[in-house]
N, C-alpha and C positions, 0 to 999 in steps of 0.2 A: 271468537265465534267461528264455528265450523260451517263451511259452505256445503251446500248440496250440489249435485251435478247440474241441476236446473238453475240454481242461483248463479253458479259460475258462468253459465251460458248467458243468462239475462244481464249480467254485469257488463258484458262486452257486445251485446246484441247489435248495437248501432254500428259497430266496426266490422261486423261480419254478415251484413245483409247481402242478399242476392241482387244482381242487376234488375232494374225495373222490367226490362223486356222478358227476362226469365220468369219473374213473378207473374207477369201477365199471361205468359204462355202456360204456366202451371195452372193458373185459374181457368184458362180457356179449355185446357184438356179435361179438366174436372167438371166442366159445364157443358151439357149437351146442346146448348143454344148455338155454340160456335162450330163452324165448319173447318175442314182442313185448309180451305182457301183463306179463312180468317186468320188461322194460325200462321200460315205462310206470309200473309201481309204483315203481321206483327213482327215476325222475325226479320223480314226484309227491311223493315224500317231501321234496324240496327246494322250498319254496314260492317263493323268489326265482327259482330257475331255471325253475320251472313258469310263473310269470307272464311272464317274459321270452320263453320259448319260445312261449307262446300269442300274445303280441304279434307275434312274427315270423311265426307261422303264419297270422295273420289280416291281415297287411300285404300291400301290393302286391308284395312280394318273391315271394309264391306266387300271389296273385290267385285263390284258390280261390272257386268259385261260392257256397259255403255257409260259415257260421261254424264254426270249429273251437273247441269249447267244453271240450275235455279233452285231457290229454296222451295218453291211450290212443287217442283219435281221431287226434291228430297223428301218433303212431307208425304207425297203420294207413294213413293217407293219404300221409304223406311217406316212410316206410320206415325201417328200423332204422339202416342205415349212413348214409343221408342225414341222419337226425336226429342221429346221433353226430357227424358232421362239422360240422353247424351248432352243436352244443353246444360243440365244441372251439373253433370260431371266436369265438363270442361270449364264452366264458369267458377266452380268451387276452387279450382286451382288459382285463378286470379284473386279470389277473395282472400285466400289464406297467404298468398305470397306478399300481400300488403302488410301483414302482421310481422313485426320484428320477432326474430326467433334465433337465439344464439346457441341453443343446445343441440340442434340437429342441422345437418346439411339438407336444404330443401330439395336439392337435386336428388340426393339419395332417398329422401322420403318419398318423392313423387315417382321415382323409378320403381321402388318397391310397391307403391300403391297402384301404379299403372300395370305392373306385372300381375298383381293380384286380380285386378279388374279383367285383364285379358284372359287369365286362366279361368276365372269364374264364368266368363262368357263362353269359353271353350267347353267347360263342363256342362253348361246349360245347353249348348248346341248338341253335344254328345247325347244328352238326355232328351233331345227333341222338345225343349221347352219353348213356349211362345214368348215373344218379347225378351230376347236374350240380352238386350241392352240394360234391362233392370239389374241383371246380375253383374254386368260390367260396372255400372254406376255404384252398386253396393260395394264391390271390390275396391274401386278407386277411392271411395269415401270411408272405408272401414276404420282407418286410424286417425281421422281428422280430429277426434277428441283429444288426442295426445298433443296436437299443436295448440289447442286452447289451454290445456294444463300447463304446457311449457311457457306460454305467454302470460297467463294469469297467476301462476304459482311457480315462478322460475326457481326459487331456492329449493322448494320441496321437490320439484321435478328433477333438479340436478342430483339431489340426494337419492331419489328413487332410481334414476339411471345408474348411479354409482353402485348402489346396493344390488341392483339387478345384475350388473356386470360382475361384481365381486363374488356374489353368491350363486351366480348362474341360475337365477330364479326369474320366472316370467314376470315382466313388468306389470301386467295388469293385476297380478296377485298382490304385489307390493303396493300398488296404488290403492287397492281395496283395503289393505291393512292400514296404510298411513293416512289416506284421505277419506275413506268411507265410500268411495266410488272409484270406478276405473275409467280409462279413456273411452271404452266402449259405451259406458253410460252417458258420458258427456257428448259423444258423437250422436247418440240416439236423441238426446234432448235438443241438440242443435237442429237435426232434421225435423224434429217435431215442431220447433219454433218456426222453421221455414215452411211448414205446411206440406211436407213431402209425403208421398204415399207410404202407407203402413208397412208394405213389404220392404221398403228401404230402411225404415226405422228399425224394424225387427232384425234385419240382416246385420246392421251395424251394431246394435245393442248386444246381439248374441253371437258375434263372430268368434268369441272365445268359449261360448257356452250354448251351442245350438240345441242341446237336449233340454234346456230350460225354456226355450221359446214356446209360448202357448199357441201361437199361430204362425203361419208362414215358416214352418220348421224346416222344410226342404230348402228354402231360400237361405236361411241361416246356416244350414249344413253346407251348402255350396260355398258361401262366403268363408266359412271356417276352413274347409278343405283347400280352397284357393289361397288363403293366407298361409296355411301350412306349406303348400307346394311352392309358394313364392319365396319361402325361406329355406328351401330344402334342395340339395343337389339331386339330380335325377338318379344317380347311382345309389343313393341312400333309400330309394323307394323299392321295397321288395315284398316278399310274401309275409314276413313277420311284421305286419302293420301294428300288432298289439304293442310292440316295443318302441314305436315311434313317439318321441317326446314332442308334446304340443299338439298331437292329433287325437281328437275324440273319436275312437273307433266306431261309436254309434252313429257318428255323422256319415260314415261310409255306407252303413246299412240304410240310413234315412234317405240318402241320395241314390242308393242302388248302384254303387260304383265299386270296382275292384282295383287292386294294385296295377293290373295290366292296363286298365282304362287310364289310370293316372299317368303311366309312362307314355302312352300314345298321345294323350291330350297335351302333355308338356312339350313333346316334340312338335306338335302342330302349332302350339301357341308361341313358340320361340320366334319364328319369323315374323308373325303378326306383331309381336311386342317390339322387336327391333325396328320395324318399319313404321310403327305408329308412334314411337317414343318422341321423335322430333316434332311431330304435329301436335300431339296432346300435351307435351311437357316443355320441351326446349323453347318453343315459340313463346310460351308464357313466362318462363323463369329467366329467360335471357335478358 
């Protein structure tokens, strides 16, 4: 019997649930009845989450001029939805590091994912987008579907990785041929199960195919470009973007970006990535 992407997610749903605090905060952000103070109280009740959040708030990731010494202050300065998106991103690392995975190095996986998130955030800031944390979260979570495929279908995943390496073919294309869905589809179904915002679902589902997104197309385009850049040396980014393997040139037009923009954004994101890596990844995977 052939599984669908949704069935694969549902088969393991109990093992990949978000922490109760994050579930409550997500609900509160989506419900007008709750204030910023209510959200701050809920987060503060979780001491581990509070400590992690304050480390992030006081890191170069935000580069605030003054020290953030409480969750309530973080909520006020960062914003409800932005903070919710950050909580989702950092807690997802915990969720997936509990799943056995012998096919990939989790450190390598999260380094790539974090770099994608940092670049997506930098792209959004360059474009003067509101709530740039949504782009960071989409970038960080863009490949989580591959972890579920590796865990649930290890033999098939191993063959797909081998075939991708041997034929130098994009993994998601082989997944679609062999499984009937890709890791992007699985990631989208997981975020849907978690009840996350539509813009995150679309960004993850269409990070390889932004032109197919029916809504939030610019979000998907930014996730796509960030994923491309996180796999590309800066010296390879030039005027001939049409020849760039793995880049949908239409995504650049959708996002209103040029090759020169990408060079500058990569330079700016390097320092933030290096200084944020330990807080966002090494603290969790250690």
